[in-house]
C-alpha positions in Angstrom: -4.0 14.4 34.7 -1.2 12.8 32.7 -2.0 9.5 31.1 0.1 6.9 29.3 -0.1 4.9 26.0 -0.9 1.8 28.0 -3.7 3.3 30.1 -5.2 5.5 27.3 -6.3 9.1 27.4 -9.4 11.1 28.1 -10.2 14.7 27.3 -8.0 17.0 29.2 -5.1 14.6 29.7 -1.6 16.0 29.0 0.8 13.7 27.1 4.4 14.3 28.0 7.1 14.3 25.3 8.7 11.2 26.8 5.4 9.3 26.7 4.5 10.5 23.2 7.9 9.3 21.9 6.8 5.7 22.6 4.5 5.7 19.7 2.8 7.7 17.0 0.4 10.5 17.7 -1.5 13.0 15.6 -0.2 16.6 15.9 -2.7 18.1 13.5 -5.8 16.9 11.5 -7.9 18.9 9.1 -10.8 18.3 6.8 -11.7 20.9 4.2 -15.2 22.2 4.5 -14.8 24.3 1.4 -12.4 24.0 -1.6 -9.0 25.5 -1.0 -5.8 26.1 -3.1 -3.6 24.9 -0.3 -3.6 23.0 3.0 -1.2 24.7 5.4 0.0 23.5 8.9 2.2 25.9 10.8 3.8 25.7 14.2 4.6 22.0 14.0 6.6 20.7 16.9 10.3 20.0 16.2 10.8 17.8 19.2 10.2 14.5 17.6 12.2 12.3 15.2 9.9 11.7 12.2 6.8 13.0 10.5 4.1 11.0 8.7 1.5 12.6 6.5 -1.7 10.7 5.7 -4.1 12.4 3.2 -7.3 11.8 1.4 -7.3 14.3 -1.5 -9.2 15.3 -4.7 -8.7 18.3 -6.9 -11.6 20.3 -8.3 -10.1 21.2 -11.7 -11.7 19.8 -14.8 -9.3 16.9 -15.4 -8.9 13.3 -14.5 -5.9 14.0 -12.3 -3.9 17.0 -11.1 -0.5 17.7 -9.6 -0.3 18.0 -5.8 2.9 19.3 -4.2 4.4 19.6 -0.8 6.5 22.5 0.5 8.2 23.2 3.8 8.6 26.3 5.9 6.9 28.5 3.4 9.7 27.9 0.9 8.4 28.3 -2.7 11.8 28.7 -4.2 13.5 26.2 -6.7 14.8 24.1 -3.8 13.1 20.7 -4.3 14.1 17.6 -6.3 11.5 14.9 -7.2 11.9 11.4 -8.6 8.8 9.4 -9.4 7.7 6.1 -10.8 4.2 5.9 -12.1 2.3 2.8 -13.0 -0.9 3.2 -15.1 -2.5 -0.2 -15.8 0.4 -2.0 -17.5 2.5 1.0 -18.4 5.3 2.2 -16.1 7.1 5.5 -16.5 9.7 7.4 -14.6 9.9 11.2 -14.0 12.5 13.4 -12.4 12.7 17.1 -11.7 15.6 19.1 -10.3 15.2 22.5 -8.7 11.4 22.5 -8.6 9.2 24.6 -6.4 7.8 21.5 -4.5 8.0 17.8 -4.3 5.1 16.6 -6.3 2.8 13.7 -7.2 -0.7 13.3 -8.8 -4.2 13.0 -7.3 -7.7 12.5 -8.7 -9.5 15.6 -10.0 -13.0 16.7 -10.9 -13.3 14.6 -14.1 -12.4 11.4 -12.2 -15.4 9.2 -11.2 -17.7 10.8 -8.5 -16.4 10.4 -5.0 -12.9 9.1 -6.1 -10.4 10.6 -3.7 -6.7 9.8 -3.7 -4.8 8.2 -0.9 -1.5 10.0 -0.2 1.2 9.0 2.3 4.4 10.9 2.9 7.2 9.9 5.3 9.7 12.5 6.4 12.5 11.0 8.5 14.6 13.3 10.8 12.5 16.3 9.9 13.7 18.3 12.9 17.5 17.9 12.1 19.4 21.1 11.4 22.5 19.7 9.6 21.4 17.9 6.4 18.9 18.3 3.6 15.4 16.8 4.3 14.3 13.8 2.3 10.9 12.2 1.9 9.3 9.3 0.3 5.7 8.7 -0.6 2.9 7.0 -2.5 -0.3 8.1 -4.1 -2.9 6.6 -6.2 -5.8 7.9 -8.3 -8.6 6.8 -10.6 -9.3 8.8 -13.8 -11.9 6.4 -15.2 -13.6 3.3 -13.8 -11.5 1.0 -16.1 -8.2 -0.9 -15.8 -6.5 1.8 -17.9 -7.8 4.5 -15.6 -6.0 3.3 -12.4 -2.7 4.8 -11.4 -0.1 4.5 -8.7 2.8 6.8 -8.1 5.9 6.1 -5.9 8.0 9.2 -5.3 10.9 10.5 -3.4 12.1 14.0 -2.9 14.7 16.3 -1.4 14.2 19.7 0.2 17.6 21.4 -0.2 17.6 23.1 3.2 19.1 22.2 6.6 16.3 24.0 8.5 14.1 22.0 10.8 10.7 21.5 9.3 8.0 23.4 11.4 5.5 24.1 8.5 4.0 21.8 5.9 2.0 23.1 3.0 0.2 21.0 0.4 -0.5 22.8 -2.9 -2.5 21.9 -6.0 -1.2 22.5 -9.5 -4.6 23.8 -10.9 -7.8 24.8 -9.2 -8.3 23.8 -5.6 -8.4 20.8 -3.3 -12.0 19.7 -3.1 -14.1 20.0 0.0 -13.9 16.8 2.0 -10.1 16.5 1.4 -8.5 15.5 4.7 -4.9 15.6 6.0 -3.5 14.3 9.2 0.1 14.9 10.3 1.6 12.4 12.8 4.9 12.8 14.8 6.8 9.9 16.3 10.1 9.0 18.0 12.2 10.9 20.4 
């Protein structure tokens, strides 16, 4: 049976591409049962207009926070630019990196308060295009201590210097692993 957004779906329904294009739908969702150095999604469909990544992440390295990066299509070369704006309590700083090996931000790590995971949201418009470089924008937040000075927000944007359609997304952590319980959902939308 084929259902619609309006009528809803039940197990076994097949959603057509035309119907799916009317809204946002999850194409993959994963929660780590054990710690892992990366979270990798392969075989992403390239038949939609945009990708949205929603994540709930924590690192297991002994620090208040740790770098988390995103790569596309298994490209670990120096093909990524990142620009970030970080607010920590009342201090705001900017960062920029050219020719990095991922677009990156920060997330909570093992020395952060217990159970403090970081929200991460990344938007990738026109991810399946095959003419121009791929751009993204995102936000993340983390808590290193349960004080005003321990709260942080990062707004970031990045470029993957490739014209290839994105069919693989890999999240990596700068030290240690992503902690068990970290969760990532990738949504596709538009036609």
